[in-house]
N, C-alpha and C positions, 0 to 999 in steps of 0.2 A: 574102517568097517562093523557094525556089528557082526559075531564070530558063527550066530547062526545064519544073520542073512547073507552072509558074505558066503557060508557052502552055499544055501541053496540059491543062489544066483548062479554058483559055479553048477549045482544040482537037472537046472532045469529048469527054474522059475525064472521067467519072465516078464519083465518092469515096464507097464507102457505112460510116456504120459498124457497128459498132467497124470503129477504123483503127489499123495497128499502123507505125510506121514502124522500122524495120533500121537502126542504124549511119548517123546522121545528122553529120555532124559543124557547129562549130559557121560554117559555109562557108555550110553550107545553110541561110535563113531559111524557115520554117515559120512566118511571122506569120501566114497566110490557113488554117490545117489546125482544127479544132478544138479548143479547147482537152483538150478530152477524150482524143484521143488518144493514144495510147501509143506511151510515143519507148523503145526497149531499146539501149542502148549504155555499150561496157562499162570504157569510158574513161573515167576518172573527174573530169578537168577537162571534157571532151566532158559529161557526164550532168549533175554539177551545170549549168551554165550554160541547158541546156534546164530543169532546174529551175526555174531562179530563172524562168522564163517565165511559167510554171506550166501545164505538160503534167508529166503521171505515168509516170513517165524509172523506167526499172529495166536490171539489167544484162547478168540475163534472164533469156525466160518462155517459157510453151510454151501461153498458152493459145490459144483457140480465135474466130478474128475474121473479119472479114467481108473486108476487102481488107488487102494492106501493100504498102508505098511501100521497094522495097529503096533505097538512093545506093552504089552498089560501092566495096568498101572496095580497095585495091592489089593485094593479093592470091587468087590467084588461084583456089589451092583454099580460101578463105578465101570468095570471091566466089561458087560455086559451090555452096558448105553452105550460105549462108544464102538463096539461089535454093531449095533444095532445105528448108528452114525455114520460109520466106516459105509455100510448097505446105503441109508436111503445119499449116500451122495457118490457113491463108484458105481459105472457102468461094466468094471470090468472085474479083479476079482477084488478079494481085500486079505492080506497076510498079516497073520496075530503072531507076534516075537514073546514068546516070554521064559518064566523060571517057575522051575516047580515049586518051588518056599510061596511067586507069587499067583499060585495056583491057577498053572497053566496044564496041568493035568484034569484035573475035571472038567475044564474047562472046552477041552477038548474034545470031550466026551460028550458032552451035552451036547456041540456043537455035529457032530457025527450023529446025531438022532438027528439032525435038521437038514441038512445040506452034505453033499459028499467033499470030500477032503483030499488037500491032497497032502502029498506030505507023507507023514511029521518027519519033521529030520532033531536027529535029538542030537545036543550037543554041550557043554559047559556048562552040564544038571539048569536045562531047561528044555525047550522045543518051540519049531516053526512049523508053521503049515499055514497053509489056504486053500480060495474057494469062491465057488462067483460069485457075486454079491447076488443078494435079492433079501432086500427089505424087509415084505408081504411074511417071511417065515423066521422074519426074530422079534417081529413088531409086539410085542410081549416084553422087548426088555428095554423099549423107548424109558431112558425119564423120565419117569410124572411132569408136567405141566408146569404144577409147582405142587416143591415137598414144605409142608407143615412139619411145625418140632413146636409146643409150645405157644401156639401165636405166631412162631420167628418161622419167614423160613429160610431154608435150609435147601439141599443137594446132593445128592450121591458122592460121594470122593472127598468132598468139604471136612476140615476136622473137626468131631461131633457132629454129624450128621442127624447123628439117632437123639439125639439126645442135650441137655443140658447141659455142659461138662461142668462136672463137681469140684474143679478147679477154683475157676472162673468163679462158680455162685459165691463160694468161698469168700471170694477176693472180692468181689461185689459187698459182698456183705459185710468184708474192714477196711472197708476205706472213710473216708468224712464226710460230717455230712457237707463237709464243702471243700476238694479240694484241686479247686484253683476255677481261675479262669480261661486259664490259654493251655488246654493238657490235650495229651497225643497218647491213642493206644496201640502197642501199636504192635503190629500182626496182633489186629481187630477178630479173622476172623468174619465169621457172617454178625457179626457187629452186635454178640448179650452183653459185654459191657459196658458198651457202649450207646445201648439204648436207653443203659443201666443211669450211665452218665447225666444223660441227658433229661432224665427230672430234678437234676437239681435246676436252679429257678440263676444262682448265679453266675452259670455257667456261660463264655466270653464265645470261647471257639473250642471246636472236635476236631484231633486229626484223624483217621480213622486212615491205619496203614496196614497191610499186606499186601503180599506178594501170589495168591491166588487170586487171579481174575474171576473165577466161579463164585468164592467168600466176598469178594470185592462185591459187587455183584449182588450177592444174597444180603449185603449189609444194607445197600443200597434201599434195598427198601422195606427193611426191620429200623432204619436211621433218618423216619422222615421231617430231620428240624431242617430249621437253615443256618446251623451255628458248623453244622457238619460238613468237612471237605473228605475228601475219598482219594487215598492215594494208591494206587493198583506200584507198588514198589519195593526191595526187597527193603524192611527194617533195622538191616544194622547199617548199613549206609544211607540212608535214608537223612538228609536237613530241614528242619525244619523252617518256614520261612518268617516266625519269632522266634527268641527264646520264652517259655515253656515252664509256667510254672510246676506243674505235675506232666508225667506221666506213668500209664497202668499198664499189667501187661503180663499176662500168659505163656511165656513165650516156648516153643519148639523144643524140644532138645531132638532132633532126628528128622533127616532125610528121606534113612533108610531102615532095617529092623532095628540095628544097632543105636544105641545111648550117644551120643556124641554132645558131651556139655557145654564144646565151645561157642553153637549157636544161639543158645543163651545167653551168652559171655556178651558175642556179639552185641545181642538186644543190649545189654547193660552200660555196654561202653556209647550205644548210639543213646540211649535214656542219656547217661551225664555230660553227649558233648553235647544234648540240643535241648537241656536243663538251661535255667536260668538261678548264677549261686545260690540261691536262696529255692531252689527248687527244690521237688520232692517225687520220690520211686516209690510206686506200691506196688509189689510183685511176687507170683504166686507159681512156687514151682515146687517140683514133684519129692520130694522126704528126701529122696533118696542121691539129690542130686548136685554139687559140691557148689555151692556158685558162694559162700560167705568169706573166703580171700578176694573173689572179680569184685562182690562187692566192695568190700571192706577200704581196699585196694582206689576205687573212682570213686565212693561219699568218706565225707569223713563222721558223720553220724549214719550206724546199721541197728535194725532193733525186729527180733523175728516177732508183727505184732499176733499173729495169729495163728495157729496149726492144727493139725492130728495126725495119727498115724498114718496118714499117705502125705499128706499137701500143707509147707511151713507159707506164709506168708511178711516176707520184707515190707519192714520202710526206713525206706536211705536214704539222704537229706545231706544240703550241700555238697553235690561234685564234688568236687577236685580242681584243679586248674589243673 
């Protein structure tokens, strides 16, 4: 059990079914919650984690319930939108559990200005508190029906929600005129790279692979092309339906606040596995991330073809057997 949630349940917090749990990560142990509880998690690896534990898991849902637990994300706009969403669904109480590094103190302060709060309980560098659901007082926290950035649809909490990512822009600028007929965009996000690839008339198929269901929903709106195929999947384990001519990617390098190069290394391995033996990988990364050795182990030819003081663009070809 989450240490704060466990303490709250032993200090007077009573939860009723049907219970919905929004945005938990594998760091939150929900083992003492009833398996009938619904877990809402749009990130595919986390979604699958809770499904294997026996919970009913869904990427998005708006069905009514009695009580809701919200595990605080890092993005402030998403945190507020989740609180409003919880209030629109729950007829009972809304519980908020978050770390100080994710802004729980400021969120608690803002919520206290609107409703009476019970708790809060402090533990493990964070807080948990709860209040009676009241959607009307949080109406201004609702996520916009459509959030547009430079003509593209985005959403609170997705990567690069407020503007085109400069690394992705550099990668798109660095691609050859004809990358290949069958291409995959690993970690496609809301579809910026894929939208650019679709300007190529020689393209025959394009696979957008994205673990964030919310981002993939945006990509469906941004890439309106019959050659596009959308996959809600973990890019590190995804298998292409046919060997690919090219892979493009701007892989993530953290799931928490700490950089984790093994994520990008997993993307590189996936690209090599899914490419034809004559295939090409086009990849952008932050300059400080150590991907050169992984690329050289996976591909015969590796070269840095573009970059600046922040980013580097690699072209790797001929994946090793």
